[in-house]
A tleap script that builds the chain and sets N, CA, C and O, in Angstrom:
source leaprc.protein.ff14SB
mol = sequence {
  NMET ILE PRO PHE LEU ASN PHE ALA ALA ASP
  LEU PRO LYS ASP PHE PHE SER GLU GLU GLU
  ILE GLN GLN ALA LEU PRO HIE ILE LYS SER
  PRO ILE GLY PHE LYS VAL LEU GLN ASN TRP
  ASP PHE SER GLU GLU PHE LEU GLU VAL PRO
  VAL PHE SER ASP ASN TRP TYR HIE THR GLY
  THR ASP THR LEU SER LEU THR ASP ILE VAL
  ILE LEU SER LYS LEU HIE ASN ARG ILE GLY
  GLN ASN ASP GLN SER ASP LEU PRO PRO ILE
  THR ALA ILE PRO ALA ALA SER LYS LEU SER
  ASN PHE ALA LEU SER PRO GLU HIE SER LEU
  ASN LEU LEU HIE GLU ALA LYS GLN GLN VAL
  ASN GLU ALA LEU LYS ALA PHE TYR CPHE
}
set mol.1.N position { -3.601 26.013 -9.290 }
set mol.1.CA position { -4.305 27.143 -8.729 }
set mol.1.C position { -4.122 28.398 -9.588 }
set mol.1.O position { -4.991 29.269 -9.617 }
set mol.2.N position { -3.006 28.480 -10.274 }
set mol.2.CA position { -2.718 29.688 -11.056 }
set mol.2.C position { -3.753 29.912 -12.159 }
set mol.2.O position { -4.213 31.043 -12.321 }
set mol.3.N position { -4.145 28.881 -12.932 }
set mol.3.CA position { -5.177 29.136 -13.951 }
set mol.3.C position { -6.485 29.646 -13.339 }
set mol.3.O position { -7.136 30.523 -13.907 }
set mol.4.N position { -6.861 29.107 -12.201 }
set mol.4.CA position { -8.094 29.560 -11.554 }
set mol.4.C position { -7.964 30.998 -11.075 }
set mol.4.O position { -8.885 31.796 -11.245 }
set mol.5.N position { -6.828 31.330 -10.479 }
set mol.5.CA position { -6.627 32.704 -10.000 }
set mol.5.C position { -6.597 33.684 -11.167 }
set mol.5.O position { -7.090 34.805 -11.037 }
set mol.6.N position { -6.031 33.289 -12.298 }
set mol.6.CA position { -6.068 34.144 -13.493 }
set mol.6.C position { -7.487 34.338 -13.984 }
set mol.6.O position { -7.877 35.441 -14.365 }
set mol.7.N position { -8.266 33.251 -13.973 }
set mol.7.CA position { -9.674 33.332 -14.366 }
set mol.7.C position { -10.427 34.273 -13.423 }
set mol.7.O position { -11.180 35.135 -13.875 }
set mol.8.N position { -10.225 34.107 -12.118 }
set mol.8.CA position { -10.918 34.932 -11.130 }
set mol.8.C position { -10.518 36.400 -11.246 }
set mol.8.O position { -11.334 37.285 -10.990 }
set mol.9.N position { -9.273 36.665 -11.629 }
set mol.9.CA position { -8.802 38.043 -11.759 }
set mol.9.C position { -9.532 38.782 -12.873 }
set mol.9.O position { -9.634 40.008 -12.837 }
set mol.10.N position { -10.039 38.051 -13.859 }
set mol.10.CA position { -10.751 38.676 -14.972 }
set mol.10.C position { -12.236 38.900 -14.686 }
set mol.10.O position { -12.929 39.551 -15.467 }
set mol.11.N position { -12.720 38.364 -13.571 }
set mol.11.CA position { -14.125 38.550 -13.198 }
set mol.11.C position { -14.314 39.910 -12.530 }
set mol.11.O position { -13.356 40.482 -12.008 }
set mol.12.N position { -15.542 40.431 -12.543 }
set mol.12.CA position { -15.789 41.700 -11.826 }
set mol.12.C position { -15.464 41.537 -10.335 }
set mol.12.O position { -15.732 40.490 -9.746 }
set mol.13.N position { -14.894 42.564 -9.742 }
set mol.13.CA position { -14.426 42.499 -8.349 }
set mol.13.C position { -15.552 42.217 -7.359 }
set mol.13.O position { -15.306 41.622 -6.310 }
set mol.14.N position { -16.768 42.625 -7.664 }
set mol.14.CA position { -17.879 42.373 -6.738 }
set mol.14.C position { -18.547 41.012 -6.984 }
set mol.14.O position { -19.562 40.695 -6.364 }
set mol.15.N position { -17.977 40.219 -7.885 }
set mol.15.CA position { -18.534 38.911 -8.221 }
set mol.15.C position { -18.210 37.858 -7.163 }
set mol.15.O position { -18.929 36.868 -7.027 }
set mol.16.N position { -17.127 38.073 -6.414 }
set mol.16.CA position { -16.687 37.122 -5.397 }
set mol.16.C position { -15.904 37.870 -4.317 }
set mol.16.O position { -15.457 38.999 -4.517 }
set mol.17.N position { -15.754 37.217 -3.182 }
set mol.17.CA position { -14.933 37.798 -2.117 }
set mol.17.C position { -13.622 37.003 -2.021 }
set mol.17.O position { -13.527 35.880 -2.517 }
set mol.18.N position { -12.644 37.588 -1.392 }
set mol.18.CA position { -11.360 36.912 -1.185 }
set mol.18.C position { -11.564 35.619 -0.394 }
set mol.18.O position { -10.913 34.609 -0.661 }
set mol.19.N position { -12.463 35.661 0.567 }
set mol.19.CA position { -12.759 34.478 1.378 }
set mol.19.C position { -13.337 33.348 0.519 }
set mol.19.O position { -12.993 32.183 0.715 }
set mol.20.N position { -14.207 33.688 -0.426 }
set mol.20.CA position { -14.783 32.676 -1.316 }
set mol.20.C position { -13.712 32.028 -2.188 }
set mol.20.O position { -13.748 30.821 -2.428 }
set mol.21.N position { -12.770 32.823 -2.656 }
set mol.21.CA position { -11.662 32.294 -3.457 }
set mol.21.C position { -10.849 31.316 -2.606 }
set mol.21.O position { -10.531 30.217 -3.060 }
set mol.22.N position { -10.518 31.705 -1.391 }
set mol.22.CA position { -9.738 30.840 -0.495 }
set mol.22.C position { -10.473 29.534 -0.193 }
set mol.22.O position { -9.850 28.476 -0.095 }
set mol.23.N position { -11.776 29.607 -0.048 }
set mol.23.CA position { -12.564 28.403 0.222 }
set mol.23.C position { -12.644 27.501 -1.005 }
set mol.23.O position { -12.711 26.280 -0.869 }
set mol.24.N position { -12.639 28.076 -2.181 }
set mol.24.CA position { -12.767 27.300 -3.416 }
set mol.24.C position { -11.471 26.598 -3.815 }
set mol.24.O position { -11.512 25.509 -4.388 }
set mol.25.N position { -10.332 27.200 -3.521 }
set mol.25.CA position { -9.049 26.671 -3.992 }
set mol.25.C position { -8.812 25.202 -3.655 }
set mol.25.O position { -8.429 24.451 -4.553 }
set mol.26.N position { -9.014 24.746 -2.426 }
set mol.26.CA position { -8.759 23.321 -2.152 }
set mol.26.C position { -9.641 22.371 -2.963 }
set mol.26.O position { -9.255 21.230 -3.216 }
set mol.27.N position { -10.814 22.833 -3.367 }
set mol.27.CA position { -11.750 21.975 -4.088 }
set mol.27.C position { -11.515 21.942 -5.597 }
set mol.27.O position { -11.920 20.997 -6.275 }
set mol.28.N position { -10.870 22.962 -6.109 }
set mol.28.CA position { -10.713 23.032 -7.562 }
set mol.28.C position { -9.304 22.763 -8.053 }
set mol.28.O position { -9.100 22.521 -9.242 }
set mol.29.N position { -8.322 22.801 -7.151 }
set mol.29.CA position { -6.944 22.666 -7.627 }
set mol.29.C position { -6.673 21.304 -8.242 }
set mol.29.O position { -5.924 21.219 -9.215 }
set mol.30.N position { -7.252 20.240 -7.714 }
set mol.30.CA position { -7.032 18.910 -8.297 }
set mol.30.C position { -7.630 18.780 -9.695 }
set mol.30.O position { -6.916 18.402 -10.625 }
set mol.31.N position { -8.936 19.085 -9.876 }
set mol.31.CA position { -9.478 18.920 -11.233 }
set mol.31.C position { -8.857 19.866 -12.256 }
set mol.31.O position { -8.674 19.492 -13.414 }
set mol.32.N position { -8.534 21.078 -11.839 }
set mol.32.CA position { -7.921 22.013 -12.793 }
set mol.32.C position { -6.496 21.569 -13.121 }
set mol.32.O position { -6.087 21.605 -14.281 }
set mol.33.N position { -5.737 21.149 -12.099 }
set mol.33.CA position { -4.384 20.651 -12.346 }
set mol.33.C position { -4.393 19.465 -13.292 }
set mol.33.O position { -3.566 19.374 -14.199 }
set mol.34.N position { -5.341 18.548 -13.072 }
set mol.34.CA position { -5.484 17.382 -13.948 }
set mol.34.C position { -5.761 17.824 -15.378 }
set mol.34.O position { -5.126 17.346 -16.317 }
set mol.35.N position { -6.706 18.733 -15.536 }
set mol.35.CA position { -7.122 19.171 -16.874 }
set mol.35.C position { -5.986 19.897 -17.599 }
set mol.35.O position { -5.787 19.688 -18.796 }
set mol.36.N position { -5.252 20.732 -16.898 }
set mol.36.CA position { -4.133 21.452 -17.528 }
set mol.36.C position { -3.084 20.455 -18.007 }
set mol.36.O position { -2.626 20.537 -19.147 }
set mol.37.N position { -2.698 19.508 -17.138 }
set mol.37.CA position { -1.696 18.516 -17.531 }
set mol.37.C position { -2.198 17.620 -18.662 }
set mol.37.O position { -1.428 17.225 -19.538 }
set mol.38.N position { -3.477 17.305 -18.637 }
set mol.38.CA position { -4.067 16.492 -19.703 }
set mol.38.C position { -4.030 17.245 -21.036 }
set mol.38.O position { -3.692 16.667 -22.069 }
set mol.39.N position { -4.375 18.523 -21.009 }
set mol.39.CA position { -4.349 19.333 -22.233 }
set mol.39.C position { -2.941 19.501 -22.781 }
set mol.39.O position { -2.760 19.696 -23.983 }
set mol.40.N position { -1.948 19.427 -21.912 }
set mol.40.CA position { -0.554 19.532 -22.343 }
set mol.40.C position { 0.030 18.165 -22.692 }
set mol.40.O position { 1.234 18.042 -22.920 }
set mol.41.N position { -0.820 17.137 -22.733 }
set mol.41.CA position { -0.430 15.775 -23.117 }
set mol.41.C position { 0.615 15.145 -22.198 }
set mol.41.O position { 1.496 14.421 -22.663 }
set mol.42.N position { 0.518 15.417 -20.898 }
set mol.42.CA position { 1.380 14.735 -19.941 }
set mol.42.C position { 0.929 13.287 -19.808 }
set mol.42.O position { -0.234 12.972 -20.057 }
set mol.43.N position { 1.840 12.413 -19.420 }
set mol.43.CA position { 1.519 10.998 -19.265 }
set mol.43.C position { 0.603 10.781 -18.063 }
set mol.43.O position { 0.447 11.661 -17.216 }
set mol.44.N position { 0.006 9.599 -18.006 }
set mol.44.CA position { -0.923 9.235 -16.930 }
set mol.44.C position { -0.279 9.389 -15.552 }
set mol.44.O position { -0.935 9.803 -14.596 }
set mol.45.N position { 1.001 9.055 -15.458 }
set mol.45.CA position { 1.695 9.166 -14.171 }
set mol.45.C position { 1.677 10.608 -13.658 }
set mol.45.O position { 1.504 10.838 -12.461 }
set mol.46.N position { 1.851 11.563 -14.546 }
set mol.46.CA position { 1.807 12.969 -14.154 }
set mol.46.C position { 0.389 13.417 -13.833 }
set mol.46.O position { 0.184 14.234 -12.934 }
set mol.47.N position { -0.592 12.888 -14.563 }
set mol.47.CA position { -1.986 13.289 -14.354 }
set mol.47.C position { -2.480 12.917 -12.959 }
set mol.47.O position { -3.375 13.569 -12.421 }
set mol.48.N position { -1.900 11.872 -12.373 }
set mol.48.CA position { -2.312 11.443 -11.037 }
set mol.48.C position { -1.830 12.390 -9.933 }
set mol.48.O position { -2.445 12.454 -8.868 }
set mol.49.N position { -0.766 13.107 -10.168 }
set mol.49.CA position { -0.166 13.934 -9.119 }
set mol.49.C position { -1.141 14.971 -8.560 }
set mol.49.O position { -1.332 15.002 -7.344 }
set mol.50.N position { -1.770 15.824 -9.380 }
set mol.50.CA position { -2.673 16.806 -8.770 }
set mol.50.C position { -3.908 16.172 -8.121 }
set mol.50.O position { -4.501 16.750 -7.210 }
set mol.51.N position { -4.281 15.005 -8.584 }
set mol.51.CA position { -5.486 14.348 -8.061 }
set mol.51.C position { -5.243 13.707 -6.703 }
set mol.51.O position { -6.099 13.791 -5.822 }
set mol.52.N position { -4.087 13.066 -6.515 }
set mol.52.CA position { -3.858 12.273 -5.306 }
set mol.52.C position { -2.800 12.813 -4.355 }
set mol.52.O position { -2.659 12.283 -3.253 }
set mol.53.N position { -2.060 13.830 -4.725 }
set mol.53.CA position { -0.911 14.243 -3.911 }
set mol.53.C position { -1.267 14.891 -2.579 }
set mol.53.O position { -0.387 15.067 -1.736 }
set mol.54.N position { -2.511 15.247 -2.368 }
set mol.54.CA position { -2.915 15.790 -1.067 }
set mol.54.C position { -3.466 14.714 -0.140 }
set mol.54.O position { -3.868 15.011 0.985 }
set mol.55.N position { -3.488 13.475 -0.601 }
set mol.55.CA position { -4.017 12.358 0.179 }
set mol.55.C position { -2.849 11.571 0.766 }
set mol.55.O position { -2.215 10.775 0.073 }
set mol.56.N position { -2.571 11.800 2.051 }
set mol.56.CA position { -1.447 11.115 2.700 }
set mol.56.C position { -1.548 9.596 2.549 }
set mol.56.O position { -0.526 8.915 2.467 }
set mol.57.N position { -2.767 9.064 2.513 }
set mol.57.CA position { -2.971 7.616 2.541 }
set mol.57.C position { -3.273 7.012 1.166 }
set mol.57.O position { -3.801 5.903 1.078 }
set mol.58.N position { -2.944 7.726 0.111 }
set mol.58.CA position { -3.118 7.210 -1.250 }
set mol.58.C position { -2.240 5.969 -1.432 }
set mol.58.O position { -1.054 5.986 -1.103 }
set mol.59.N position { -2.829 4.905 -1.952 }
set mol.59.CA position { -2.061 3.669 -2.118 }
set mol.59.C position { -1.503 3.518 -3.523 }
set mol.59.O position { -0.341 3.144 -3.680 }
set mol.60.N position { -2.291 3.796 -4.537 }
set mol.60.CA position { -1.811 3.690 -5.920 }
set mol.60.C position { -1.328 2.303 -6.254 }
set mol.60.O position { -2.026 1.317 -6.019 }
set mol.61.N position { -0.129 2.226 -6.803 }
set mol.61.CA position { 0.445 0.950 -7.216 }
set mol.61.C position { 1.333 0.383 -6.107 }
set mol.61.O position { 1.556 1.029 -5.083 }
set mol.62.N position { 1.831 -0.824 -6.326 }
set mol.62.CA position { 2.717 -1.456 -5.346 }
set mol.62.C position { 4.137 -0.906 -5.404 }
set mol.62.O position { 4.911 -1.068 -4.461 }
set mol.63.N position { 4.471 -0.261 -6.501 }
set mol.63.CA position { 5.813 0.298 -6.652 }
set mol.63.C position { 5.770 1.812 -6.454 }
set mol.63.O position { 4.725 2.445 -6.604 }
set mol.64.N position { 6.909 2.365 -6.119 }
set mol.64.CA position { 7.023 3.801 -5.883 }
set mol.64.C position { 6.701 4.562 -7.167 }
set mol.64.O position { 7.260 4.274 -8.225 }
set mol.65.N position { 5.801 5.530 -7.067 }
set mol.65.CA position { 5.392 6.312 -8.234 }
set mol.65.C position { 5.742 7.783 -8.026 }
set mol.65.O position { 6.179 8.188 -6.949 }
set mol.66.N position { 5.543 8.562 -9.068 }
set mol.66.CA position { 5.765 10.004 -8.978 }
set mol.66.C position { 4.852 10.620 -7.916 }
set mol.66.O position { 5.275 11.502 -7.169 }
set mol.67.N position { 3.618 10.162 -7.849 }
set mol.67.CA position { 2.680 10.671 -6.836 }
set mol.67.C position { 3.190 10.353 -5.436 }
set mol.67.O position { 3.098 11.194 -4.542 }
set mol.68.N position { 3.726 9.153 -5.235 }
set mol.68.CA position { 4.286 8.787 -3.931 }
set mol.68.C position { 5.425 9.731 -3.546 }
set mol.68.O position { 5.522 10.164 -2.398 }
set mol.69.N position { 6.275 10.039 -4.504 }
set mol.69.CA position { 7.409 10.934 -4.239 }
set mol.69.C position { 6.910 12.325 -3.863 }
set mol.69.O position { 7.448 12.954 -2.952 }
set mol.70.N position { 5.893 12.801 -4.555 }
set mol.70.CA position { 5.334 14.122 -4.236 }
set mol.70.C position { 4.704 14.105 -2.841 }
set mol.70.O position { 4.880 15.052 -2.074 }
set mol.71.N position { 3.978 13.044 -2.508 }
set mol.71.CA position { 3.365 12.938 -1.180 }
set mol.71.C position { 4.443 12.943 -0.105 }
set mol.71.O position { 4.339 13.675 0.879 }
set mol.72.N position { 5.470 12.136 -0.290 }
set mol.72.CA position { 6.569 12.096 0.681 }
set mol.72.C position { 7.259 13.456 0.796 }
set mol.72.O position { 7.609 13.891 1.893 }
set mol.73.N position { 7.449 14.114 -0.331 }
set mol.73.CA position { 8.096 15.433 -0.318 }
set mol.73.C position { 7.253 16.459 0.416 }
set mol.73.O position { 7.778 17.261 1.188 }
set mol.74.N position { 5.942 16.440 0.178 }
set mol.74.CA position { 5.049 17.391 0.852 }
set mol.74.C position { 5.054 17.163 2.362 }
set mol.74.O position { 5.114 18.109 3.148 }
set mol.75.N position { 4.991 15.896 2.749 }
set mol.75.CA position { 5.005 15.579 4.173 }
set mol.75.C position { 6.338 15.966 4.791 }
set mol.75.O position { 6.382 16.565 5.866 }
set mol.76.N position { 7.408 15.629 4.120 }
set mol.76.CA position { 8.738 15.947 4.625 }
set mol.76.C position { 8.922 17.457 4.736 }
set mol.76.O position { 9.555 17.940 5.675 }
set mol.77.N position { 8.385 18.185 3.802 }
set mol.77.CA position { 8.487 19.644 3.825 }
set mol.77.C position { 7.787 20.243 5.042 }
set mol.77.O position { 8.243 21.243 5.597 }
set mol.78.N position { 6.698 19.639 5.448 }
set mol.78.CA position { 5.917 20.174 6.575 }
set mol.78.C position { 6.487 19.791 7.932 }
set mol.78.O position { 6.159 20.421 8.937 }
set mol.79.N position { 7.334 18.770 7.977 }
set mol.79.CA position { 7.935 18.367 9.247 }
set mol.79.C position { 8.813 19.509 9.748 }
set mol.79.O position { 9.655 20.027 9.015 }
set mol.80.N position { 8.610 19.884 10.981 }
set mol.80.CA position { 9.382 20.967 11.580 }
set mol.80.C position { 8.713 22.319 11.481 }
set mol.80.O position { 9.202 23.290 12.059 }
set mol.81.N position { 7.602 22.410 10.759 }
set mol.81.CA position { 6.869 23.668 10.696 }
set mol.81.C position { 5.948 23.775 11.903 }
set mol.81.O position { 5.756 22.803 12.633 }
set mol.82.N position { 5.390 24.937 12.106 }
set mol.82.CA position { 4.582 25.198 13.299 }
set mol.82.C position { 3.374 24.287 13.435 }
set mol.82.O position { 3.205 23.647 14.473 }
set mol.83.N position { 2.539 24.212 12.426 }
set mol.83.CA position { 1.300 23.436 12.541 }
set mol.83.C position { 1.490 22.048 11.947 }
set mol.83.O position { 1.525 21.876 10.728 }
set mol.84.N position { 1.612 21.076 12.817 }
set mol.84.CA position { 1.773 19.690 12.382 }
set mol.84.C position { 0.621 18.833 12.872 }
set mol.84.O position { 0.717 17.605 12.868 }
set mol.85.N position { -0.461 19.459 13.292 }
set mol.85.CA position { -1.572 18.732 13.908 }
set mol.85.C position { -2.225 17.725 12.964 }
set mol.85.O position { -2.745 16.706 13.419 }
set mol.86.N position { -2.205 17.991 11.665 }
set mol.86.CA position { -2.857 17.085 10.721 }
set mol.86.C position { -1.871 16.145 10.019 }
set mol.86.O position { -2.249 15.445 9.079 }
set mol.87.N position { -0.616 16.125 10.466 }
set mol.87.CA position { 0.388 15.285 9.813 }
set mol.87.C position { 0.414 13.880 10.411 }
set mol.87.O position { 0.476 13.722 11.630 }
set mol.88.N position { 0.366 12.868 9.557 }
set mol.88.CA position { 0.527 11.509 10.061 }
set mol.88.C position { 2.019 11.218 10.262 }
set mol.88.O position { 2.865 11.911 9.696 }
set mol.89.N position { 2.342 10.213 11.053 }
set mol.89.CA position { 3.755 9.798 11.113 }
set mol.89.C position { 4.191 9.356 9.719 }
set mol.89.O position { 3.440 8.672 9.023 }
set mol.90.N position { 5.380 9.735 9.315 }
set mol.90.CA position { 5.826 9.456 7.949 }
set mol.90.C position { 5.847 7.960 7.661 }
set mol.90.O position { 5.634 7.547 6.521 }
set mol.91.N position { 6.096 7.158 8.661 }
set mol.91.CA position { 6.130 5.713 8.449 }
set mol.91.C position { 4.738 5.107 8.331 }
set mol.91.O position { 4.607 3.923 8.020 }
set mol.92.N position { 3.691 5.905 8.575 }
set mol.92.CA position { 2.317 5.400 8.502 }
set mol.92.C position { 1.697 5.564 7.120 }
set mol.92.O position { 0.633 5.006 6.851 }
set mol.93.N position { 2.338 6.311 6.254 }
set mol.93.CA position { 1.727 6.532 4.941 }
set mol.93.C position { 2.200 5.459 3.963 }
set mol.93.O position { 3.354 5.033 4.023 }
set mol.94.N position { 1.319 5.018 3.062 }
set mol.94.CA position { 1.676 3.952 2.117 }
set mol.94.C position { 2.898 4.272 1.257 }
set mol.94.O position { 3.669 3.369 0.932 }
set mol.95.N position { 3.086 5.526 0.887 }
set mol.95.CA position { 4.233 5.880 0.042 }
set mol.95.C position { 5.547 5.540 0.727 }
set mol.95.O position { 6.499 5.133 0.060 }
set mol.96.N position { 5.619 5.698 2.037 }
set mol.96.CA position { 6.856 5.403 2.762 }
set mol.96.C position { 7.178 3.922 2.744 }
set mol.96.O position { 8.347 3.539 2.727 }
set mol.97.N position { 6.154 3.090 2.747 }
set mol.97.CA position { 6.401 1.648 2.756 }
set mol.97.C position { 6.950 1.145 1.417 }
set mol.97.O position { 7.451 0.024 1.332 }
set mol.98.N position { 6.857 1.965 0.386 }
set mol.98.CA position { 7.352 1.575 -0.933 }
set mol.98.C position { 8.839 1.861 -1.113 }
set mol.98.O position { 9.446 1.436 -2.096 }
set mol.99.N position { 9.415 2.576 -0.167 }
set mol.99.CA position { 10.850 2.849 -0.229 }
set mol.99.C position { 11.583 1.637 0.332 }
set mol.99.O position { 11.323 1.213 1.458 }
set mol.100.N position { 12.487 1.089 -0.446 }
set mol.100.CA position { 13.224 -0.067 0.043 }
set mol.100.C position { 14.581 0.361 0.580 }
set mol.100.O position { 15.268 1.199 -0.003 }
set mol.101.N position { 14.946 -0.236 1.700 }
set mol.101.CA position { 16.249 0.011 2.325 }
set mol.101.C position { 16.520 1.498 2.563 }
set mol.101.O position { 17.620 1.990 2.313 }
set mol.102.N position { 15.522 2.184 3.039 }
set mol.102.CA position { 15.688 3.612 3.294 }
set mol.102.C position { 15.045 3.950 4.620 }
set mol.102.O position { 13.856 3.701 4.823 }
set mol.103.N position { 15.814 4.508 5.511 }
set mol.103.CA position { 15.303 4.863 6.835 }
set mol.103.C position { 14.682 6.251 6.784 }
set mol.103.O position { 15.331 7.217 6.385 }
set mol.104.N position { 13.423 6.343 7.191 }
set mol.104.CA position { 12.736 7.631 7.223 }
set mol.104.C position { 12.660 8.111 8.668 }
set mol.104.O position { 11.987 7.513 9.507 }
set mol.105.N position { 13.359 9.192 8.931 }
set mol.105.CA position { 13.298 9.798 10.251 }
set mol.105.C position { 13.832 11.219 10.132 }
set mol.105.O position { 14.575 11.526 9.200 }
set mol.106.N position { 13.463 12.083 11.065 }
set mol.106.CA position { 14.013 13.442 11.018 }
set mol.106.C position { 15.541 13.447 11.112 }
set mol.106.O position { 16.205 14.255 10.463 }
set mol.107.N position { 16.090 12.544 11.923 }
set mol.107.CA position { 17.550 12.486 12.087 }
set mol.107.C position { 18.228 12.105 10.772 }
set mol.107.O position { 19.237 12.694 10.384 }
set mol.108.N position { 17.657 11.112 10.097 }
set mol.108.CA position { 18.226 10.679 8.821 }
set mol.108.C position { 18.146 11.810 7.792 }
set mol.108.O position { 19.084 12.028 7.025 }
set mol.109.N position { 17.033 12.515 7.784 }
set mol.109.CA position { 16.868 13.632 6.845 }
set mol.109.C position { 17.890 14.726 7.110 }
set mol.109.O position { 18.458 15.287 6.173 }
set mol.110.N position { 18.130 15.033 8.386 }
set mol.110.CA position { 19.127 16.046 8.721 }
set mol.110.C position { 20.523 15.603 8.294 }
set mol.110.O position { 21.322 16.415 7.827 }
set mol.111.N position { 20.812 14.319 8.455 }
set mol.111.CA position { 22.112 13.802 8.001 }
set mol.111.C position { 22.256 13.951 6.491 }
set mol.111.O position { 23.318 14.334 6.000 }
set mol.112.N position { 21.176 13.646 5.747 }
set mol.112.CA position { 21.225 13.801 4.294 }
set mol.112.C position { 21.456 15.254 3.895 }
set mol.112.O position { 22.239 15.541 2.989 }
set mol.113.N position { 20.769 16.168 4.576 }
set mol.113.CA position { 20.948 17.591 4.281 }
set mol.113.C position { 22.373 18.045 4.596 }
set mol.113.O position { 22.963 18.824 3.847 }
set mol.114.N position { 22.919 17.553 5.707 }
set mol.114.CA position { 24.289 17.901 6.079 }
set mol.114.C position { 25.281 17.405 5.030 }
set mol.114.O position { 26.196 18.129 4.638 }
set mol.115.N position { 25.090 16.152 4.576 }
set mol.115.CA position { 25.960 15.600 3.535 }
set mol.115.C position { 25.821 16.396 2.236 }
set mol.115.O position { 26.819 16.677 1.572 }
set mol.116.N position { 24.605 16.755 1.875 }
set mol.116.CA position { 24.383 17.527 0.649 }
set mol.116.C position { 25.063 18.891 0.752 }
set mol.116.O position { 25.645 19.374 -0.219 }
set mol.117.N position { 24.990 19.507 1.926 }
set mol.117.CA position { 25.624 20.815 2.117 }
set mol.117.C position { 27.132 20.693 1.919 }
set mol.117.O position { 27.751 21.548 1.286 }
set mol.118.N position { 27.717 19.629 2.459 }
set mol.118.CA position { 29.155 19.415 2.292 }
set mol.118.C position { 29.510 19.230 0.817 }
set mol.118.O position { 30.510 19.767 0.340 }
set mol.119.N position { 28.686 18.470 0.103 }
set mol.119.CA position { 28.951 18.235 -1.320 }
set mol.119.C position { 28.832 19.526 -2.113 }
set mol.119.O position { 29.625 19.765 -3.023 }
set mol.120.N position { 27.862 20.354 -1.787 }
set mol.120.CA position { 27.701 21.641 -2.474 }
set mol.120.C position { 28.903 22.532 -2.189 }
set mol.120.O position { 29.432 23.173 -3.098 }
set mol.121.N position { 29.335 22.574 -0.933 }
set mol.121.CA position { 30.510 23.396 -0.580 }
set mol.121.C position { 31.754 22.933 -1.313 }
set mol.121.O position { 32.540 23.760 -1.776 }
set mol.122.N position { 31.949 21.614 -1.427 }
set mol.122.CA position { 33.090 21.082 -2.158 }
set mol.122.C position { 33.014 21.444 -3.645 }
set mol.122.O position { 34.027 21.778 -4.261 }
set mol.123.N position { 31.826 21.375 -4.208 }
set mol.123.CA position { 31.660 21.731 -5.615 }
set mol.123.C position { 31.932 23.216 -5.837 }
set mol.123.O position { 32.523 23.596 -6.848 }
set mol.124.N position { 31.502 24.054 -4.896 }
set mol.124.CA position { 31.733 25.498 -5.025 }
set mol.124.C position { 33.214 25.847 -4.935 }
set mol.124.O position { 33.658 26.820 -5.545 }
set mol.125.N position { 33.977 25.066 -4.183 }
set mol.125.CA position { 35.416 25.313 -4.065 }
set mol.125.C position { 36.098 25.226 -5.416 }
set mol.125.O position { 37.115 25.884 -5.636 }
set mol.126.N position { 35.560 24.430 -6.320 }
set mol.126.CA position { 36.154 24.287 -7.652 }
set mol.126.C position { 36.078 25.591 -8.442 }
set mol.126.O position { 36.865 25.807 -9.364 }
set mol.127.N position { 35.126 26.469 -8.080 }
set mol.127.CA position { 34.992 27.734 -8.791 }
set mol.127.C position { 35.896 28.823 -8.235 }
set mol.127.O position { 36.083 29.865 -8.864 }
set mol.128.N position { 36.454 28.582 -7.063 }
set mol.128.CA position { 37.334 29.575 -6.423 }
set mol.128.C position { 38.775 29.053 -6.471 }
set mol.128.O position { 39.059 27.951 -6.000 }
set mol.129.N position { 39.644 29.825 -7.022 }
set mol.129.CA position { 41.034 29.377 -7.190 }
set mol.129.C position { 41.871 29.757 -6.004 }
set mol.129.O position { 43.066 29.461 -5.972 }
savepdb mol mol.pdb
quit
């Protein structure tokens, strides 16, 4: 979105409205993201991320991919926020089925965060004598 917003910032102010920019962003972020990563010679795996990461039901390959991780991260990030009306159950998306031996649930995620917090606190203790 940043390249598009930079482009729009250079246009005359009466050329577009803020509402038009907001309406355009969801439609252009995938192709622009793809093109930027392609121009920077990113691998095919990276090129798929801007194209498919907003599709909860993207199937891709049979193995866990970078796009799957981004999809899972985006969904996980939205869990617990105010508007969850458009969120599918995490176990219903194809990316979740590619995780082996991993329980996906809010409780499990909270446990992981709690463990990570403890590990960070222990690591920080090493800096304090």
